[in-house]
RONU-852694 format. One record per residue (C-alpha): residue number from 1; residue in one letter; x, y, z. Coordinates in Angstrom, 2 decimals, decimal comma. Layout:
// residues N
<site num="NUM" residu="A" u="X" v="Y" w="Z"/>
...
END
This chain:
// residues 373
<site num="1" residu="M" u="-22,02" v="1,72" w="-5,63"/>
<site num="2" residu="A" u="-19,25" v="-0,19" w="-3,65"/>
<site num="3" residu="V" u="-18,79" v="-3,91" w="-3,89"/>
<site num="4" residu="V" u="-17,32" v="-4,18" w="-0,54"/>
<site num="5" residu="T" u="-18,87" v="-2,76" w="2,60"/>
<site num="6" residu="R" u="-16,03" v="-1,66" w="4,62"/>
<site num="7" residu="R" u="-15,40" v="-1,91" w="8,23"/>
<site num="8" residu="K" u="-16,57" v="1,49" w="10,04"/>
<site num="9" residu="A" u="-13,32" v="2,28" w="11,64"/>
<site num="10" residu="I" u="-12,80" v="5,34" w="14,13"/>
<site num="11" residu="P" u="-10,88" v="8,32" w="11,79"/>
<site num="12" residu="V" u="-7,36" v="9,20" w="12,68"/>
<site num="13" residu="N" u="-5,51" v="12,26" w="10,85"/>
<site num="14" residu="V" u="-2,20" v="11,74" w="10,01"/>
<site num="15" residu="G" u="-0,61" v="14,90" w="8,59"/>
<site num="16" residu="G" u="-4,05" v="15,79" w="6,58"/>
<site num="17" residu="V" u="-4,41" v="12,36" w="5,52"/>
<site num="18" residu="V" u="-7,35" v="10,48" w="7,20"/>
<site num="19" residu="I" u="-7,17" v="7,15" w="7,80"/>
<site num="20" residu="G" u="-10,61" v="5,08" w="8,64"/>
<site num="21" residu="G" u="-14,13" v="6,13" w="8,49"/>
<site num="22" residu="A" u="-15,19" v="6,99" w="4,98"/>
<site num="23" residu="A" u="-11,94" v="7,94" w="3,87"/>
<site num="24" residu="P" u="-10,25" v="6,14" w="0,85"/>
<site num="25" residu="I" u="-7,60" v="3,60" w="1,59"/>
<site num="26" residu="A" u="-4,28" v="5,29" w="1,78"/>
<site num="27" residu="V" u="-1,23" v="3,91" w="0,30"/>
<site num="28" residu="Q" u="2,07" v="4,05" w="2,38"/>
<site num="29" residu="T" u="5,71" v="2,99" w="2,24"/>
<site num="30" residu="M" u="8,84" v="3,25" w="4,12"/>
<site num="31" residu="T" u="11,97" v="5,32" w="2,72"/>
<site num="32" residu="K" u="14,81" v="2,95" w="1,65"/>
<site num="33" residu="T" u="17,55" v="5,50" w="2,21"/>
<site num="34" residu="D" u="19,59" v="6,15" w="5,23"/>
<site num="35" residu="T" u="17,65" v="8,43" w="7,33"/>
<site num="36" residu="R" u="20,49" v="10,44" w="8,48"/>
<site num="37" residu="D" u="20,91" v="11,42" w="4,71"/>
<site num="38" residu="V" u="18,52" v="14,15" w="4,57"/>
<site num="39" residu="K" u="18,97" v="15,21" w="1,15"/>
<site num="40" residu="A" u="18,48" v="11,67" w="-0,38"/>
<site num="41" residu="T" u="15,68" v="10,57" w="2,04"/>
<site num="42" residu="L" u="13,68" v="13,92" w="0,65"/>
<site num="43" residu="R" u="14,53" v="13,16" w="-2,70"/>
<site num="44" residu="Q" u="12,97" v="9,71" w="-2,39"/>
<site num="45" residu="I" u="9,99" v="10,97" w="-0,93"/>
<site num="46" residu="H" u="9,27" v="13,42" w="-3,42"/>
<site num="47" residu="E" u="9,68" v="10,50" w="-6,05"/>
<site num="48" residu="L" u="7,15" v="8,34" w="-3,87"/>
<site num="49" residu="K" u="4,75" v="11,37" w="-3,82"/>
<site num="50" residu="E" u="4,80" v="11,42" w="-7,75"/>
<site num="51" residu="A" u="4,28" v="7,58" w="-7,76"/>
<site num="52" residu="G" u="1,03" v="7,97" w="-5,52"/>
<site num="53" residu="C" u="2,31" v="7,22" w="-2,02"/>
<site num="54" residu="E" u="0,23" v="9,24" w="0,61"/>
<site num="55" residu="I" u="1,78" v="8,74" w="3,69"/>
<site num="56" residu="V" u="5,92" v="8,05" w="4,26"/>
<site num="57" residu="R" u="7,71" v="6,18" w="7,06"/>
<site num="58" residu="P" u="11,52" v="6,57" w="7,58"/>
<site num="59" residu="A" u="13,24" v="4,26" w="9,99"/>
<site num="60" residu="V" u="14,77" v="5,91" w="13,35"/>
<site num="61" residu="P" u="17,48" v="3,81" w="14,19"/>
<site num="62" residu="D" u="19,58" v="5,86" w="16,08"/>
<site num="63" residu="R" u="19,81" v="9,43" w="17,46"/>
<site num="64" residu="E" u="21,46" v="10,84" w="14,33"/>
<site num="65" residu="A" u="18,61" v="9,68" w="12,24"/>
<site num="66" residu="A" u="16,01" v="11,30" w="15,07"/>
<site num="67" residu="E" u="17,72" v="14,38" w="14,77"/>
<site num="68" residu="A" u="17,44" v="14,18" w="10,80"/>
<site num="69" residu="L" u="13,70" v="14,15" w="11,19"/>
<site num="70" residu="K" u="12,99" v="17,63" w="11,82"/>
<site num="71" residu="D" u="14,67" v="18,69" w="8,44"/>
<site num="72" residu="I" u="12,90" v="15,65" w="6,69"/>
<site num="73" residu="V" u="9,56" v="16,87" w="8,09"/>
<site num="74" residu="K" u="9,96" v="20,41" w="7,09"/>
<site num="75" residu="G" u="10,89" v="19,50" w="3,25"/>
<site num="76" residu="S" u="8,57" v="16,42" w="3,01"/>
<site num="77" residu="P" u="5,48" v="16,61" w="0,71"/>
<site num="78" residu="L" u="4,01" v="13,70" w="2,46"/>
<site num="79" residu="P" u="3,00" v="13,14" w="6,14"/>
<site num="80" residu="V" u="5,90" v="11,59" w="7,98"/>
<site num="81" residu="I" u="5,61" v="8,36" w="10,31"/>
<site num="82" residu="A" u="8,87" v="7,73" w="12,63"/>
<site num="83" residu="D" u="9,40" v="3,82" w="12,67"/>
<site num="84" residu="I" u="10,52" v="3,51" w="16,50"/>
<site num="85" residu="H" u="12,15" v="0,16" w="17,62"/>
<site num="86" residu="Y" u="13,93" v="-0,58" w="20,83"/>
<site num="87" residu="D" u="14,38" v="2,61" w="22,26"/>
<site num="88" residu="H" u="11,59" v="4,97" w="23,21"/>
<site num="89" residu="T" u="13,89" v="8,33" w="23,67"/>
<site num="90" residu="L" u="14,02" v="7,97" w="19,81"/>
<site num="91" residu="A" u="10,14" v="8,38" w="20,08"/>
<site num="92" residu="L" u="10,58" v="11,40" w="22,34"/>
<site num="93" residu="M" u="13,10" v="12,89" w="19,80"/>
<site num="94" residu="A" u="10,84" v="12,23" w="16,82"/>
<site num="95" residu="I" u="7,85" v="14,07" w="18,74"/>
<site num="96" residu="E" u="10,14" v="17,01" w="19,03"/>
<site num="97" residu="A" u="11,07" v="16,93" w="15,50"/>
<site num="98" residu="G" u="7,37" v="17,39" w="14,51"/>
<site num="99" residu="V" u="6,41" v="14,02" w="12,90"/>
<site num="100" residu="H" u="2,64" v="13,50" w="11,97"/>
<site num="101" residu="C" u="2,58" v="9,83" w="13,59"/>
<site num="102" residu="L" u="4,69" v="7,46" w="15,73"/>
<site num="103" residu="R" u="4,75" v="3,66" w="14,99"/>
<site num="104" residu="L" u="5,68" v="1,84" w="18,09"/>
<site num="105" residu="N" u="6,34" v="-2,09" w="18,18"/>
<site num="106" residu="P" u="5,13" v="-3,44" w="21,48"/>
<site num="107" residu="G" u="7,22" v="-6,41" w="20,87"/>
<site num="108" residu="N" u="10,62" v="-4,51" w="21,41"/>
<site num="109" residu="I" u="8,98" v="-1,66" w="23,74"/>
<site num="110" residu="P" u="7,06" v="-3,25" w="26,07"/>
<site num="111" residu="D" u="7,65" v="-1,58" w="29,35"/>
<site num="112" residu="R" u="4,80" v="0,43" w="30,19"/>
<site num="113" residu="E" u="6,49" v="3,25" w="31,77"/>
<site num="114" residu="K" u="8,49" v="3,84" w="28,83"/>
<site num="115" residu="V" u="5,35" v="4,04" w="26,60"/>
<site num="116" residu="V" u="3,51" v="6,16" w="28,86"/>
<site num="117" residu="K" u="6,10" v="8,85" w="28,68"/>
<site num="118" residu="V" u="5,94" v="8,61" w="25,01"/>
<site num="119" residu="V" u="2,09" v="8,95" w="24,75"/>
<site num="120" residu="N" u="2,05" v="11,79" w="27,39"/>
<site num="121" residu="A" u="4,60" v="13,93" w="25,08"/>
<site num="122" residu="A" u="2,55" v="13,00" w="22,02"/>
<site num="123" residu="K" u="-0,69" v="14,20" w="23,65"/>
<site num="124" residu="E" u="0,87" v="17,71" w="24,09"/>
<site num="125" residu="R" u="1,14" v="17,41" w="20,14"/>
<site num="126" residu="Q" u="-1,80" v="15,61" w="19,30"/>
<site num="127" residu="I" u="0,40" v="13,14" w="17,41"/>
<site num="128" residu="P" u="-1,53" v="9,84" w="16,76"/>
<site num="129" residu="F" u="0,20" v="6,35" w="16,98"/>
<site num="130" residu="R" u="0,14" v="3,11" w="14,98"/>
<site num="131" residu="I" u="0,78" v="0,22" w="17,19"/>
<site num="132" residu="G" u="2,63" v="-2,12" w="14,82"/>
<site num="133" residu="V" u="2,63" v="-5,67" w="16,05"/>
<site num="134" residu="N" u="4,98" v="-8,06" w="14,04"/>
<site num="135" residu="A" u="4,76" v="-11,70" w="14,58"/>
<site num="136" residu="G" u="8,63" v="-12,19" w="14,57"/>
<site num="137" residu="S" u="8,70" v="-9,72" w="17,41"/>
<site num="138" residu="L" u="6,55" v="-11,85" w="19,78"/>
<site num="139" residu="P" u="8,02" v="-13,54" w="22,53"/>
<site num="140" residu="E" u="10,41" v="-16,54" w="21,68"/>
<site num="141" residu="E" u="7,88" v="-19,34" w="22,89"/>
<site num="142" residu="V" u="4,88" v="-17,66" w="20,82"/>
<site num="143" residu="H" u="6,77" v="-17,58" w="17,28"/>
<site num="144" residu="K" u="9,26" v="-20,11" w="17,27"/>
<site num="145" residu="T" u="6,69" v="-22,49" w="15,05"/>
<site num="146" residu="L" u="7,01" v="-19,65" w="12,23"/>
<site num="147" residu="R" u="10,75" v="-20,71" w="11,53"/>
<site num="148" residu="E" u="9,43" v="-23,93" w="9,75"/>
<site num="149" residu="Q" u="6,68" v="-22,41" w="7,69"/>
<site num="150" residu="H" u="5,83" v="-25,79" w="6,10"/>
<site num="151" residu="H" u="5,37" v="-27,18" w="9,39"/>
<site num="152" residu="I" u="2,87" v="-24,69" w="10,69"/>
<site num="153" residu="D" u="-0,63" v="-25,91" w="11,25"/>
<site num="154" residu="R" u="-4,01" v="-24,34" w="11,80"/>
<site num="155" residu="D" u="-3,58" v="-24,24" w="15,50"/>
<site num="156" residu="D" u="-0,07" v="-22,81" w="15,37"/>
<site num="157" residu="R" u="-1,25" v="-20,01" w="13,30"/>
<site num="158" residu="E" u="-4,65" v="-19,71" w="15,57"/>
<site num="159" residu="R" u="-2,17" v="-19,30" w="18,85"/>
<site num="160" residu="T" u="0,09" v="-16,79" w="17,02"/>
<site num="161" residu="A" u="-2,61" v="-14,85" w="15,68"/>
<site num="162" residu="D" u="-4,23" v="-14,56" w="19,35"/>
<site num="163" residu="R" u="-1,00" v="-13,67" w="20,88"/>
<site num="164" residu="M" u="-0,69" v="-11,03" w="18,39"/>
<site num="165" residu="V" u="-4,13" v="-9,68" w="19,05"/>
<site num="166" residu="E" u="-3,54" v="-9,70" w="22,94"/>
<site num="167" residu="V" u="-0,28" v="-7,91" w="22,54"/>
<site num="168" residu="A" u="-2,05" v="-5,01" w="20,13"/>
<site num="169" residu="L" u="-5,05" v="-4,81" w="22,81"/>
<site num="170" residu="G" u="-2,51" v="-4,54" w="25,58"/>
<site num="171" residu="H" u="-0,79" v="-1,53" w="24,08"/>
<site num="172" residu="C" u="-4,02" v="0,00" w="23,16"/>
<site num="173" residu="K" u="-5,23" v="-0,31" w="26,86"/>
<site num="174" residu="I" u="-2,00" v="1,74" w="27,68"/>
<site num="175" residu="L" u="-3,27" v="4,58" w="25,25"/>
<site num="176" residu="E" u="-6,90" v="4,38" w="26,31"/>
<site num="177" residu="D" u="-6,06" v="4,40" w="30,29"/>
<site num="178" residu="L" u="-4,46" v="7,72" w="29,33"/>
<site num="179" residu="D" u="-7,54" v="9,19" w="27,51"/>
<site num="180" residu="Y" u="-5,76" v="8,89" w="24,22"/>
<site num="181" residu="G" u="-7,74" v="5,98" w="22,53"/>
<site num="182" residu="P" u="-10,16" v="6,76" w="19,88"/>
<site num="183" residu="G" u="-8,97" v="9,53" w="16,97"/>
<site num="184" residu="Y" u="-5,37" v="8,55" w="17,97"/>
<site num="185" residu="I" u="-5,02" v="5,12" w="17,56"/>
<site num="186" residu="K" u="-4,52" v="2,79" w="14,66"/>
<site num="187" residu="V" u="-3,07" v="-0,74" w="14,57"/>
<site num="188" residu="S" u="-1,20" v="-3,39" w="12,21"/>
<site num="189" residu="L" u="-0,65" v="-6,95" w="12,78"/>
<site num="190" residu="K" u="1,65" v="-8,32" w="10,49"/>
<site num="191" residu="A" u="3,34" v="-11,88" w="9,68"/>
<site num="192" residu="T" u="5,19" v="-13,34" w="7,04"/>
<site num="193" residu="D" u="2,77" v="-16,42" w="6,99"/>
<site num="194" residu="V" u="-0,31" v="-15,04" w="4,94"/>
<site num="195" residu="W" u="-3,00" v="-17,22" w="6,85"/>
<site num="196" residu="T" u="-1,35" v="-16,07" w="10,36"/>
<site num="197" residu="N" u="-1,74" v="-12,31" w="8,97"/>
<site num="198" residu="I" u="-5,40" v="-12,95" w="7,83"/>
<site num="199" residu="M" u="-6,33" v="-14,52" w="11,02"/>
<site num="200" residu="A" u="-4,85" v="-11,99" w="13,23"/>
<site num="201" residu="N" u="-6,64" v="-8,82" w="11,43"/>
<site num="202" residu="R" u="-9,86" v="-10,52" w="11,25"/>
<site num="203" residu="K" u="-9,69" v="-11,11" w="14,86"/>
<site num="204" residu="F" u="-8,61" v="-7,32" w="15,90"/>
<site num="205" residu="A" u="-11,36" v="-6,09" w="13,56"/>
<site num="206" residu="V" u="-14,10" v="-7,45" w="15,78"/>
<site num="207" residu="A" u="-12,25" v="-6,82" w="19,06"/>
<site num="208" residu="R" u="-11,93" v="-2,70" w="18,41"/>
<site num="209" residu="Q" u="-12,98" v="-0,11" w="15,99"/>
<site num="210" residu="Y" u="-9,33" v="1,36" w="15,40"/>
<site num="211" residu="P" u="-8,23" v="1,82" w="11,48"/>
<site num="212" residu="I" u="-6,10" v="-1,22" w="10,74"/>
<site num="213" residu="H" u="-2,84" v="-0,83" w="8,41"/>
<site num="214" residu="L" u="-2,45" v="-4,21" w="6,35"/>
<site num="215" residu="G" u="0,49" v="-5,38" w="4,97"/>
<site num="216" residu="V" u="2,46" v="-8,85" w="4,92"/>
<site num="217" residu="T" u="6,02" v="-8,27" w="6,38"/>
<site num="218" residu="E" u="8,99" v="-9,68" w="4,72"/>
<site num="219" residu="S" u="7,03" v="-10,88" w="1,63"/>
<site num="220" residu="G" u="9,90" v="-11,13" w="-0,46"/>
<site num="221" residu="P" u="11,40" v="-10,22" w="-3,90"/>
<site num="222" residu="V" u="9,33" v="-7,97" w="-6,24"/>
<site num="223" residu="E" u="7,52" v="-11,13" w="-8,13"/>
<site num="224" residu="A" u="6,76" v="-13,54" w="-5,12"/>
<site num="225" residu="G" u="6,49" v="-10,62" w="-2,72"/>
<site num="226" residu="S" u="3,73" v="-9,05" w="-4,89"/>
<site num="227" residu="I" u="1,75" v="-12,12" w="-5,40"/>
<site num="228" residu="R" u="1,91" v="-13,01" w="-1,59"/>
<site num="229" residu="S" u="0,96" v="-9,32" w="-0,92"/>
<site num="230" residu="S" u="-1,74" v="-9,53" w="-3,15"/>
<site num="231" residu="V" u="-3,42" v="-12,63" w="-1,83"/>
<site num="232" residu="G" u="-3,02" v="-11,68" w="1,98"/>
<site num="233" residu="L" u="-4,31" v="-8,06" w="1,52"/>
<site num="234" residu="G" u="-6,79" v="-8,81" w="-1,27"/>
<site num="235" residu="I" u="-8,60" v="-11,41" w="1,17"/>
<site num="236" residu="L" u="-8,75" v="-8,99" w="4,29"/>
<site num="237" residu="L" u="-9,70" v="-6,03" w="1,89"/>
<site num="238" residu="S" u="-12,44" v="-8,10" w="0,15"/>
<site num="239" residu="E" u="-14,11" v="-8,58" w="3,62"/>
<site num="240" residu="G" u="-14,11" v="-4,76" w="4,21"/>
<site num="241" residu="I" u="-11,23" v="-4,99" w="6,76"/>
<site num="242" residu="G" u="-8,24" v="-2,38" w="6,23"/>
<site num="243" residu="D" u="-7,76" v="1,28" w="6,05"/>
<site num="244" residu="T" u="-4,36" v="1,95" w="4,64"/>
<site num="245" residu="I" u="-1,84" v="-0,55" w="2,99"/>
<site num="246" residu="R" u="1,86" v="-1,02" w="2,82"/>
<site num="247" residu="V" u="3,11" v="-3,57" w="0,12"/>
<site num="248" residu="S" u="6,46" v="-4,91" w="1,48"/>
<site num="249" residu="L" u="8,93" v="-5,85" w="-1,18"/>
<site num="250" residu="A" u="12,80" v="-6,54" w="-1,35"/>
<site num="251" residu="T" u="13,59" v="-3,90" w="-3,80"/>
<site num="252" residu="S" u="15,92" v="-0,97" w="-3,44"/>
<site num="253" residu="D" u="13,11" v="1,34" w="-5,21"/>
<site num="254" residu="P" u="10,16" v="1,78" w="-3,04"/>
<site num="255" residu="R" u="7,86" v="3,32" w="-5,78"/>
<site num="256" residu="E" u="7,59" v="-0,51" w="-7,09"/>
<site num="257" residu="E" u="5,73" v="-1,08" w="-3,60"/>
<site num="258" residu="V" u="3,47" v="1,75" w="-4,25"/>
<site num="259" residu="R" u="2,67" v="0,66" w="-7,80"/>
<site num="260" residu="V" u="1,56" v="-2,62" w="-6,54"/>
<site num="261" residu="A" u="-0,65" v="-1,30" w="-3,85"/>
<site num="262" residu="H" u="-2,41" v="0,95" w="-6,16"/>
<site num="263" residu="E" u="-3,02" v="-2,11" w="-8,34"/>
<site num="264" residu="I" u="-4,26" v="-4,28" w="-5,52"/>
<site num="265" residu="L" u="-6,87" v="-1,26" w="-4,62"/>
<site num="266" residu="K" u="-7,74" v="-0,68" w="-8,28"/>
<site num="267" residu="T" u="-8,33" v="-4,50" w="-8,73"/>
<site num="268" residu="L" u="-10,89" v="-4,36" w="-5,95"/>
<site num="269" residu="A" u="-12,59" v="-1,16" w="-7,09"/>
<site num="270" residu="F" u="-11,31" v="0,66" w="-4,10"/>
<site num="271" residu="R" u="-9,38" v="3,34" w="-5,73"/>
<site num="272" residu="K" u="-9,69" v="4,57" w="-9,39"/>
<site num="273" residu="E" u="-7,54" v="7,63" w="-9,93"/>
<site num="274" residu="S" u="-4,88" v="5,99" w="-12,32"/>
<site num="275" residu="P" u="-5,24" v="4,05" w="-15,54"/>
<site num="276" residu="T" u="-5,79" v="0,26" w="-15,89"/>
<site num="277" residu="L" u="-4,16" v="-1,52" w="-18,67"/>
<site num="278" residu="I" u="-5,60" v="-5,03" w="-19,77"/>
<site num="279" residu="A" u="-4,00" v="-7,30" w="-22,06"/>
<site num="280" residu="C" u="-4,55" v="-10,87" w="-23,34"/>
<site num="281" residu="P" u="-2,11" v="-13,51" w="-22,43"/>
<site num="282" residu="T" u="-1,44" v="-14,33" w="-26,31"/>
<site num="283" residu="C" u="-1,81" v="-17,64" w="-28,07"/>
<site num="284" residu="G" u="-1,12" v="-19,54" w="-31,51"/>
<site num="285" residu="R" u="-3,55" v="-16,69" w="-32,95"/>
<site num="286" residu="L" u="-1,31" v="-13,75" w="-32,65"/>
<site num="287" residu="E" u="-0,20" v="-12,15" w="-35,74"/>
<site num="288" residu="Y" u="1,66" v="-9,22" w="-34,52"/>
<site num="289" residu="D" u="4,30" v="-8,41" w="-31,94"/>
<site num="290" residu="M" u="1,92" v="-7,86" w="-29,31"/>
<site num="291" residu="V" u="4,42" v="-7,77" w="-25,98"/>
<site num="292" residu="P" u="6,62" v="-4,47" w="-27,06"/>
<site num="293" residu="T" u="3,42" v="-2,71" w="-27,53"/>
<site num="294" residu="V" u="1,85" v="-3,70" w="-24,09"/>
<site num="295" residu="K" u="5,33" v="-2,68" w="-22,31"/>
<site num="296" residu="A" u="5,34" v="0,68" w="-24,22"/>
<site num="297" residu="V" u="1,73" v="1,49" w="-23,27"/>
<site num="298" residu="E" u="2,42" v="0,50" w="-19,75"/>
<site num="299" residu="A" u="5,46" v="2,85" w="-19,44"/>
<site num="300" residu="Y" u="3,21" v="5,76" w="-20,92"/>
<site num="301" residu="I" u="0,31" v="5,63" w="-18,96"/>
<site num="302" residu="A" u="2,27" v="5,13" w="-15,68"/>
<site num="303" residu="K" u="2,40" v="9,08" w="-15,54"/>
<site num="304" residu="L" u="-1,30" v="9,65" w="-16,14"/>
<site num="305" residu="K" u="-3,42" v="10,27" w="-13,20"/>
<site num="306" residu="V" u="-7,04" v="9,78" w="-14,85"/>
<site num="307" residu="P" u="-9,59" v="6,71" w="-14,42"/>
<site num="308" residu="I" u="-9,31" v="5,36" w="-17,96"/>
<site num="309" residu="T" u="-9,05" v="1,56" w="-19,08"/>
<site num="310" residu="V" u="-6,54" v="0,86" w="-21,88"/>
<site num="311" residu="A" u="-6,54" v="-2,54" w="-23,69"/>
<site num="312" residu="V" u="-3,89" v="-4,39" w="-25,78"/>
<site num="313" residu="M" u="-5,41" v="-7,32" w="-27,34"/>
<site num="314" residu="G" u="-3,74" v="-9,96" w="-29,80"/>
<site num="315" residu="C" u="-6,41" v="-11,02" w="-32,00"/>
<site num="316" residu="V" u="-10,01" v="-10,26" w="-33,12"/>
<site num="317" residu="V" u="-11,35" v="-13,04" w="-30,55"/>
<site num="318" residu="N" u="-10,03" v="-10,98" w="-27,62"/>
<site num="319" residu="G" u="-10,51" v="-7,63" w="-28,97"/>
<site num="320" residu="P" u="-12,84" v="-5,71" w="-29,27"/>
<site num="321" residu="A" u="-15,45" v="-8,15" w="-28,15"/>
<site num="322" residu="E" u="-13,73" v="-9,28" w="-24,59"/>
<site num="323" residu="A" u="-12,43" v="-5,91" w="-23,86"/>
<site num="324" residu="R" u="-15,56" v="-3,92" w="-24,89"/>
<site num="325" residu="H" u="-15,59" v="-1,99" w="-21,54"/>
<site num="326" residu="A" u="-12,17" v="-0,49" w="-22,24"/>
<site num="327" residu="D" u="-12,01" v="3,22" w="-22,98"/>
<site num="328" residu="I" u="-9,85" v="2,39" w="-25,87"/>
<site num="329" residu="G" u="-8,05" v="-0,49" w="-27,07"/>
<site num="330" residu="V" u="-6,02" v="-2,13" w="-30,06"/>
<site num="331" residu="T" u="-5,64" v="-5,42" w="-31,75"/>
<site num="332" residu="G" u="-3,70" v="-6,04" w="-35,07"/>
<site num="333" residu="G" u="-2,49" v="-8,53" w="-37,56"/>
<site num="334" residu="R" u="-1,43" v="-9,03" w="-41,12"/>
<site num="335" residu="G" u="0,01" v="-5,47" w="-41,42"/>
<site num="336" residu="K" u="-3,29" v="-3,78" w="-40,16"/>
<site num="337" residu="G" u="-3,82" v="-2,12" w="-36,83"/>
<site num="338" residu="V" u="-7,33" v="-1,91" w="-35,22"/>
<site num="339" residu="I" u="-8,28" v="0,69" w="-32,60"/>
<site num="340" residu="F" u="-11,63" v="0,31" w="-30,99"/>
<site num="341" residu="K" u="-13,49" v="2,45" w="-28,32"/>
<site num="342" residu="K" u="-15,78" v="0,85" w="-25,85"/>
<site num="343" residu="G" u="-15,84" v="-2,42" w="-27,96"/>
<site num="344" residu="S" u="-16,77" v="-0,21" w="-31,41"/>
<site num="345" residu="L" u="-14,40" v="-0,04" w="-34,32"/>
<site num="346" residu="Y" u="-13,05" v="3,42" w="-34,42"/>
<site num="347" residu="K" u="-10,31" v="3,21" w="-37,04"/>
<site num="348" residu="T" u="-7,91" v="1,06" w="-38,98"/>
<site num="349" residu="V" u="-4,22" v="2,10" w="-39,40"/>
<site num="350" residu="P" u="-0,98" v="0,61" w="-40,73"/>
<site num="351" residu="Q" u="0,47" v="-1,68" w="-38,17"/>
<site num="352" residu="E" u="3,62" v="0,75" w="-37,88"/>
<site num="353" residu="E" u="1,26" v="3,26" w="-36,90"/>
<site num="354" residu="L" u="-0,48" v="1,55" w="-34,27"/>
<site num="355" residu="L" u="1,61" v="2,54" w="-31,03"/>
<site num="356" residu="P" u="2,00" v="6,14" w="-31,78"/>
<site num="357" residu="V" u="-1,89" v="6,41" w="-33,00"/>
<site num="358" residu="L" u="-3,12" v="4,73" w="-29,70"/>
<site num="359" residu="L" u="-0,79" v="7,13" w="-27,57"/>
<site num="360" residu="A" u="-2,09" v="10,37" w="-29,28"/>
<site num="361" residu="E" u="-5,77" v="8,83" w="-28,67"/>
<site num="362" residu="I" u="-4,96" v="8,12" w="-24,95"/>
<site num="363" residu="D" u="-4,01" v="11,67" w="-24,44"/>
<site num="364" residu="A" u="-6,95" v="12,91" w="-25,67"/>
<site num="365" residu="I" u="-9,30" v="10,48" w="-23,71"/>
<site num="366" residu="A" u="-7,24" v="11,28" w="-20,62"/>
<site num="367" residu="A" u="-7,69" v="15,10" w="-21,22"/>
<site num="368" residu="E" u="-11,57" v="14,36" w="-21,38"/>
<site num="369" residu="H" u="-11,34" v="12,49" w="-18,14"/>
<site num="370" residu="A" u="-9,15" v="14,43" w="-16,30"/>
<site num="371" residu="L" u="-9,60" v="14,56" w="-12,35"/>
<site num="372" residu="P" u="-10,27" v="18,02" w="-11,02"/>
<site num="373" residu="A" u="-7,31" v="19,24" w="-8,93"/>
END
């Protein structure tokens, strides 16, 4: 039984991936290559698919990038969303290229006539939209308080969140007036400030039933950004808000974003298609070199696509008793390694054999738990 009751959003189909409704919360990211380099972009998209990404979004900064989309869409194993800013003609080119969804930013394509042209072209091919509102793209008088984040009070955040929702609803209305609303709209409301982000998404969640794409924009480098995203997304997801997520990190490898996103969803029990590794924090009771074992197991199970839990514990206090829910786990000390399954002793091996024996046992359990193709 689900721990959280998700908000009921009207489903949107993005190239075969359903967003909203009863569909799993989808993981997506952006490519970090030059979109004009088709070969490099497709190579990265294939890597992202292997990492668990389900939807990919290339930036489309100019006409050359827009022209490259046709070959990218043709060679992509994932649905492609064109990320459009400022120039609506790039959206028209993306539609001709066959993209599966368009992301428009109301903050830099505010002109109704231009949006109408794009919507009418998209209707012919049944291409859905993500209306992507960013706090930083709002009018100057609205977002100027975000420059000094430590001076933001609740009223500033509330005003910014209200304006973000107002802008999102305004663009929704354009599509709705053209008979292109439910089933073709999903929305994102992103801010660097986590509380502004949370407020905006809470407000929109009760204003419309469109699917919501969650993310904390410009969240920072890998460690800090992962923490900010986990807090910001975790709060909303725990309230049932959110149908697809992207973790934004300052990294050259977008697979890191995908891994963090999946970890957030696993932690909240929304997704469980890959292994979970738990490990104790270590203390003065530690009697073997545990950290290298943790790193080796983490790297090894990253390739697996099975819902198992593996525990690497530091002593008999934490293992097996405090990891009894793990499918398999280990602890060690004084030259011996102890392997346990579901909290019960399985076997004892010499310390130097602990890792290879554990990995072999993981393979055996993974084979038993393998998800149907």
